[in-house]
Structure formats: structure tokens, C-alpha cells
C-alpha positions as CSV (number, residue, x, y, z in Angstrom):
1,M,18.6,-24.1,114.7
2,V,20.7,-22.7,111.5
3,K,23.6,-24.3,110.8
4,L,26.3,-22.0,109.5
5,Y,29.3,-23.5,107.5
6,G,32.4,-20.8,107.2
7,L,35.2,-19.4,109.0
8,S,34.5,-17.5,112.2
9,G,36.6,-14.1,111.1
10,S,35.6,-14.2,107.8
11,T,33.6,-10.9,106.9
12,C,31.1,-12.5,105.1
13,T,30.3,-15.2,108.2
14,R,30.6,-12.3,110.6
15,L,27.8,-10.8,108.4
16,V,25.1,-13.8,108.8
17,A,26.3,-14.2,112.8
18,L,25.1,-10.4,113.2
19,V,21.8,-10.6,111.6
20,C,21.4,-14.0,113.4
21,K,22.1,-12.2,117.0
22,E,20.3,-9.1,115.7
23,K,17.2,-11.4,115.1
24,G,18.1,-13.9,118.1
25,V,18.0,-16.6,116.0
26,P,20.2,-19.6,117.1
27,Y,23.0,-20.5,115.3
28,E,25.4,-23.5,115.1
29,L,28.8,-22.7,113.4
30,T,30.7,-25.3,111.6
31,S,34.7,-23.9,111.1
32,I,35.7,-24.4,107.3
33,N,39.6,-24.4,107.2
34,L,40.2,-21.5,104.4
35,A,44.2,-22.2,104.8
36,K,43.7,-25.9,104.2
37,G,41.2,-25.4,101.1
38,E,38.3,-27.3,102.6
39,H,35.8,-24.8,100.4
40,K,37.4,-26.6,97.8
41,N,36.9,-29.9,98.9
42,P,34.6,-31.8,96.2
43,S,31.9,-32.2,99.3
44,F,31.7,-28.4,100.2
45,M,31.7,-27.6,96.3
46,A,28.8,-30.3,95.9
47,V,26.7,-27.9,98.0
48,Q,28.2,-24.4,97.0
49,P,29.5,-24.6,93.6
50,F,31.7,-21.7,93.7
51,G,33.9,-22.8,97.0
52,Q,33.1,-19.7,99.1
53,V,31.9,-19.1,102.8
54,P,29.8,-19.3,104.3
55,Y,26.2,-21.2,103.8
56,I,23.4,-22.4,105.4
57,D,21.7,-25.4,106.2
58,D,18.2,-24.3,107.8
59,D,16.3,-27.9,108.4
60,G,17.2,-29.2,105.2
61,F,16.8,-25.4,103.2
62,I,20.7,-24.9,102.1
63,L,20.9,-21.2,101.0
64,Y,24.4,-19.5,100.3
65,E,25.9,-15.7,99.5
66,S,25.9,-13.8,102.7
67,R,24.1,-11.3,101.5
68,A,20.9,-13.7,100.1
69,I,20.9,-15.2,103.8
70,A,20.9,-12.1,105.7
71,R,17.9,-11.1,103.9
72,Y,16.1,-15.1,104.0
73,L,16.6,-14.7,108.2
74,I,15.6,-11.3,108.5
75,K,12.1,-12.0,106.2
76,K,12.0,-15.4,108.1
77,Y,11.4,-14.2,111.7
78,P,9.9,-10.6,111.1
79,N,8.5,-10.4,114.8
80,Q,12.0,-10.8,116.6
81,G,14.5,-7.9,117.1
82,A,15.1,-4.7,115.0
83,P,12.8,-5.4,111.7
84,L,15.8,-4.3,109.3
85,I,14.2,-4.7,106.4
86,P,10.9,-2.9,105.8
87,S,7.9,-3.8,105.0
88,D,6.0,-0.9,103.5
89,P,6.9,-0.2,99.9
90,K,8.3,3.3,99.8
91,A,10.7,2.5,102.6
92,E,11.6,-0.7,101.1
93,A,12.8,0.7,98.5
94,L,14.4,3.3,100.0
95,F,16.3,0.0,102.0
96,E,17.3,-1.2,98.6
97,Q,18.2,2.4,97.5
98,A,20.8,2.1,100.8
99,A,21.6,-1.4,100.4
100,S,23.0,-0.7,96.4
101,I,24.9,2.3,97.9
102,E,26.6,0.1,100.6
103,T,27.4,-2.5,97.5
104,F,28.4,-0.6,94.9
105,N,30.0,2.9,96.5
106,F,31.3,1.6,99.7
107,T,32.3,-2.1,100.1
108,A,33.5,-2.2,96.3
109,F,36.5,0.3,97.5
110,V,37.0,-0.7,100.7
111,S,37.2,-4.5,100.6
112,L,39.7,-3.7,97.7
113,I,41.6,-1.8,100.4
114,V,41.0,-4.1,103.0
115,I,42.6,-7.0,100.4
116,E,45.9,-5.0,100.5
117,K,46.2,-3.6,103.9
118,V,44.7,-6.5,106.0
119,F,44.8,-9.6,103.9
120,K,47.9,-9.5,102.0
121,P,50.2,-8.5,105.2
122,R,48.8,-11.6,107.2
123,R,49.9,-13.8,104.2
124,G,53.1,-12.4,104.1
125,L,52.7,-10.4,101.0
126,Q,53.3,-6.6,100.8
127,P,50.5,-4.4,99.8
128,N,49.8,-2.1,96.6
129,E,50.5,1.3,97.7
130,D,49.6,2.6,94.5
131,R,46.6,0.7,94.3
132,V,45.2,1.7,97.7
133,K,46.0,5.4,96.8
134,E,44.2,5.1,94.0
135,L,41.1,3.1,95.3
136,L,41.1,5.8,98.6
137,T,41.2,8.5,95.9
138,S,37.9,6.9,94.3
139,L,36.5,6.1,98.0
140,L,36.4,9.6,99.4
141,P,33.9,11.8,97.6
142,K,31.7,8.7,98.1
143,L,31.8,9.3,102.0
144,D,31.4,13.0,101.3
145,A,28.1,11.7,100.0
146,Y,27.5,9.7,103.0
147,D,27.6,12.4,105.2
148,L,25.7,14.6,103.3
149,I,22.9,11.9,103.4
150,L,23.7,11.3,107.1
151,S,23.0,15.1,107.8
152,K,19.2,14.2,107.1
153,Q,18.5,11.4,108.6
154,K,19.9,9.1,111.3
155,Y,20.6,5.9,109.4
156,L,21.4,5.0,105.5
157,A,17.6,4.3,104.5
158,G,16.0,6.8,106.8
159,D,15.4,6.8,110.2
160,S,15.8,3.5,111.7
161,V,18.8,0.5,111.3
162,T,18.5,-1.5,108.7
163,L,20.4,-4.4,106.9
164,A,22.3,-1.5,104.7
165,D,23.8,-0.4,107.4
166,L,24.7,-3.3,109.4
167,A,26.5,-4.7,106.1
168,H,29.0,-2.1,106.2
169,L,30.3,-3.2,109.5
170,P,32.5,-6.4,108.5
171,Y,34.7,-4.3,106.2
172,G,34.4,-1.0,107.5
173,T,35.5,-2.6,110.7
174,A,38.6,-3.8,109.3
175,F,39.2,-0.2,107.1
176,Y,38.7,1.5,110.4
177,G,41.2,-0.4,112.2
178,A,44.2,-0.5,109.4
179,G,44.6,3.3,109.8
180,F,41.5,4.4,107.9
181,A,40.0,5.8,111.5
182,E,40.5,9.1,110.3
183,V,38.2,8.9,107.0
184,F,35.6,8.4,108.9
185,D,35.4,10.6,111.9
186,S,36.4,13.8,109.8
187,R,33.1,13.5,108.5
188,P,30.8,14.4,111.5
189,N,27.5,12.8,110.3
190,L,29.4,9.7,109.1
191,S,31.3,9.5,112.1
192,R,28.2,9.9,114.3
193,W,26.5,6.9,112.2
194,W,29.9,4.7,112.2
195,K,29.8,5.1,116.4
196,D,26.0,4.1,116.2
197,I,26.0,0.9,114.3
198,S,29.4,-0.4,115.3
199,S,28.3,-0.3,119.0
200,R,25.6,-2.4,118.2
201,P,25.7,-5.2,121.1
202,A,24.7,-7.7,118.0
203,W,28.0,-6.4,116.3
204,L,30.2,-6.9,119.4
205,A,29.1,-10.1,119.6
206,V,30.7,-11.3,116.5
207,K,33.2,-8.8,115.8
208,D,35.9,-10.8,117.0
209,G,34.6,-13.7,115.6
210,A,31.1,-15.6,114.6
């Protein structure tokens, strides 16, 4: 069984849990209390030198960085669940293109908005609304591009769901629920895609916690 060290509600921990659910890989969560600074303890940083969650221990194989963990699990269990990463060179290249789109044209902006609108208020801090407006102004044209891409195909890398789609879920769900639903819903193809991926049983199983 994969041992997952992280925080149940953290975006990156839930991405790994999501992939485990998609691939039918059992995991055991060991909770790391970020509020108490457990991720900065010497024992934790001896394994994860950046002091971040999550990391996994797969029968002695230690791996951190959620996207790396997700890819590892997908490739280790190719015949369980949806493939999520294609094996054909051209299809895999389109997946890599979609994964890059997610990282640099979506999460790079949405994660910062979520920090301002969700994470800061949880800590009793005021969001920087000017910063949110600036980030949203940069994000909206990118979502127009998403809507165009998704008018021609079902998912970002083609007509099969991949990790590139699923990687949008942790931050995207927080963004959607923080008063930005209309940003997705006003773009019909983006909205159709979002409803599809956000209703997957694997995501519903970890949406509120790994």
C-alpha cells in the first residue's frame, strides 16, 4: 500500500489521492499538521527538503512533488482505471502540451487567486482585491482559449481524459466555489468540460479531503 504523507485538505495531497482513486491504488494517509509546522520538522525535511506536502513512500521508494507522484503512479499501473497518460508518441505529446497549458495558463493564476480569496481569509487576513483583479484580467483571455480548444475536442489533450484535465480540479474547485463560477459557466465548452471532470467519482471521493 502506498503511504501518503500530507494534509487531507491540501490541493496537492488531494491530486495524488485523486490519481490513486482513478487508478484503484490503495493508499494510507499520514496527516501532516501544517498549522503546527510539522512539515518543517527536521525529520520531515530529511525526506522532503523543501518542507512541503505531499510525499509518498511506496515500499521504500520515496517521491515528492504531486505531479511527479501522479505520473509515477499512472505509469506504474497502466492497466488499472483510465490510462490518463497516453503511450502513443503523438498522443503523449498532446498530453504534454495540455499539461503545460494547465501549469502555466491556469494554475499559475488560479492558485494565486485562491490564496487571496480562500486561504488568506481562513487565516484571518484580508485578500488583496487589486491583486485578484489583476490576476483575473490575465486569466480570462486564457479561459477564452480553453473554450476554443474545447469546442473542437472533449478534453484538453483530445477525446480521452488525461492527468492534464484532472490536475485542474483541486485549485479549480476552490476557485469555482470562491465566487467565480460564472467565469466557467459563461463559456459553454469550458463549462461542459468542467462539469464532466468535476463529477468524476474519483474526484467526488477526495474533493472534501484525501
